C-alpha positions in Angstrom: 46.1 67.4 32.5 43.4 67.8 29.9 44.6 70.7 27.8 43.6 69.2 24.4 46.0 70.0 21.6 48.5 71.6 24.1 48.7 68.7 26.5 52.0 67.5 25.1 53.7 70.9 26.0 52.4 70.7 29.6 53.3 67.0 30.0 56.8 67.8 28.8 57.2 70.2 31.8 57.1 67.2 34.1 59.3 65.0 31.8 56.6 63.1 30.0 56.7 62.9 26.2 53.1 62.2 25.2 52.9 60.7 21.7 50.3 63.2 20.4 50.3 65.6 17.5 48.1 68.6 16.8 45.9 68.5 13.7 43.7 71.3 12.4 40.4 69.7 11.5 37.9 71.6 9.4 34.3 72.2 10.1 31.7 73.8 7.7 28.3 75.3 8.5 25.7 75.7 5.8 23.0 78.3 5.4 19.7 77.0 6.9 17.5 74.5 5.1 14.1 73.3 6.3 14.5 72.0 9.8 14.1 68.3 10.6 15.5 66.9 7.3 18.3 65.0 9.1 18.0 63.7 12.7 21.0 61.5 13.4 24.7 62.3 12.9 25.6 60.4 9.8 28.7 59.4 7.9 29.6 56.8 5.3 32.3 54.2 5.0 33.3 55.4 1.5 33.2 59.2 2.4 35.3 61.3 4.7 32.3 62.9 6.4 30.5 63.6 9.6 27.1 65.4 8.9 24.3 66.6 11.1 21.6 69.1 11.0 21.1 71.7 13.7 17.6 72.4 15.1 17.7 75.8 13.3 18.2 74.0 9.9 21.9 74.5 9.2 24.0 71.5 8.3 27.3 71.0 10.3 29.9 69.2 8.3 33.2 67.6 9.5 35.0 64.4 9.0 38.7 65.1 9.4 39.3 67.4 6.5 42.6 69.1 7.3 43.5 72.8 7.7 46.8 74.3 8.4 48.1 75.1 11.9 50.2 78.2 12.7 53.6 77.4 14.1 52.6 78.6 17.6 49.5 76.3 17.5 47.2 79.1 18.4 45.5 79.7 15.1 44.8 78.0 11.8 43.8 78.5 8.2 41.3 76.5 6.2 42.2 74.9 2.9 40.0 75.5 -0.1 40.5 71.9 -1.4 39.3 70.6 2.0 36.2 72.9 1.9 35.4 71.7 -1.6 36.0 68.0 -0.8 34.0 68.1 2.4 31.1 69.9 0.7 31.1 67.4 -2.2 31.1 64.5 0.2 28.1 65.9 2.1 26.2 66.7 -1.1 26.8 63.2 -2.5 25.4 61.6 0.6 22.5 64.1 1.2 21.8 66.1 -2.0 19.8 68.8 -0.2 23.1 70.0 1.4 24.3 71.0 -2.1 21.2 73.3 -2.4 22.6 75.4 0.5 25.6 77.7 0.7 28.6 77.6 3.0 28.0 80.2 5.7 31.1 79.6 7.7 34.3 77.5 7.8 36.8 77.0 10.6 39.2 74.5 12.2 39.3 73.0 15.6 42.8 72.1 16.9 42.8 68.4 17.9 45.3 66.2 19.7 45.8 63.0 17.7 47.4 60.1 19.6 49.8 57.6 18.1 47.2 54.9 18.2 44.1 57.1 17.8 43.1 56.1 21.4 43.1 58.7 24.2 45.5 58.6 27.1 43.4 58.6 30.3 44.6 57.9 33.8 47.8 58.2 35.9 51.4 57.7 34.9 53.5 55.5 37.2 56.0 57.6 39.2 54.0 60.8 39.0 51.5 60.7 41.8 48.7 63.2 41.7 48.9 63.6 37.9 45.9 62.4 35.9 46.0 62.7 32.1 43.1 62.9 29.7 44.5 63.8 26.3 44.9 62.6 22.7 41.2 62.1 21.9 41.9 62.0 18.2 38.5 63.5 17.2 36.4 61.3 19.6 36.3 63.7 22.6 32.8 65.1 22.2 31.2 61.7 21.7 32.7 60.1 24.7 33.1 63.1 27.1 30.3 62.3 29.5 31.7 58.8 30.2 35.3 60.1 30.3 34.4 62.9 32.8 32.7 60.4 35.1 35.6 57.9 34.8 38.3 60.5 35.4 36.4 61.9 38.4 36.2 58.4 39.8 39.8 57.7 39.1 40.9 60.9 40.8 39.1 60.1 44.1 40.5 56.5 44.1 37.5 54.6 42.9 38.0 51.5 40.7 37.9 52.4 37.0 38.5 49.2 35.0 37.0 50.9 31.9 40.2 52.9 31.7 42.6 49.9 31.8 43.3 50.0 28.0 43.6 53.8 28.0 46.2 54.2 30.7 49.1 56.5 29.7 51.6 53.9 30.9 51.0 52.1 27.6 53.4 54.6 26.1 56.2 52.5 27.5 55.3 49.6 25.2 55.6 51.7 22.0 58.9 51.0 20.2 61.3 53.9 19.4 61.0 53.4 15.6 57.2 53.8 15.8 57.5 56.9 17.9 60.0 58.5 15.5 57.8 57.7 12.5 54.8 59.2 14.4 56.6 62.4 15.2 57.9 62.9 11.7 55.1 61.8 9.3 52.8 64.5 7.9 49.8 65.2 10.1 47.4 64.5 7.2 48.4 60.8 7.3 47.7 60.7 11.0 44.2 62.0 10.6 43.5 59.6 7.8 44.4 56.9 10.4 
């Protein structure tokens, strides 16, 4: 079960309530600048920002700026204040970004787990079901290792690297924490 932001719906069909919530996280794409100005993906402790430059020169901005999710969780709308805040953060860190224009904005729908750690592995009592969900914005960065570990797990190989990620840890979460997680605004979950 690796259905991203919709994993909780599928899990509920077999009686599992995954403590994940869907957040719409905004991305911005700038017009092209000279290529090669920025090589690594960067962020800053004091800024809500993820920034990289594509080989064609555009800057790709993220960092957890929220959008709004439709009630059916199939679409989103961006927020003008998130666009402005994300653009200002990138321009502060790398002023050349501010010389560009915003070419496109969108949101990705992301599953945020109760502890910002993905649920990866099997759930006791449900043989044959392997879960990989609730990546909380970290999926792309760790996907090669997760893919290998999940494949190993599914064929019965030892996967000690998944021990702290196993979905059975849900059973150790107290009811009050679960209730708070499911009722607090998604923006506070993203801020972590």
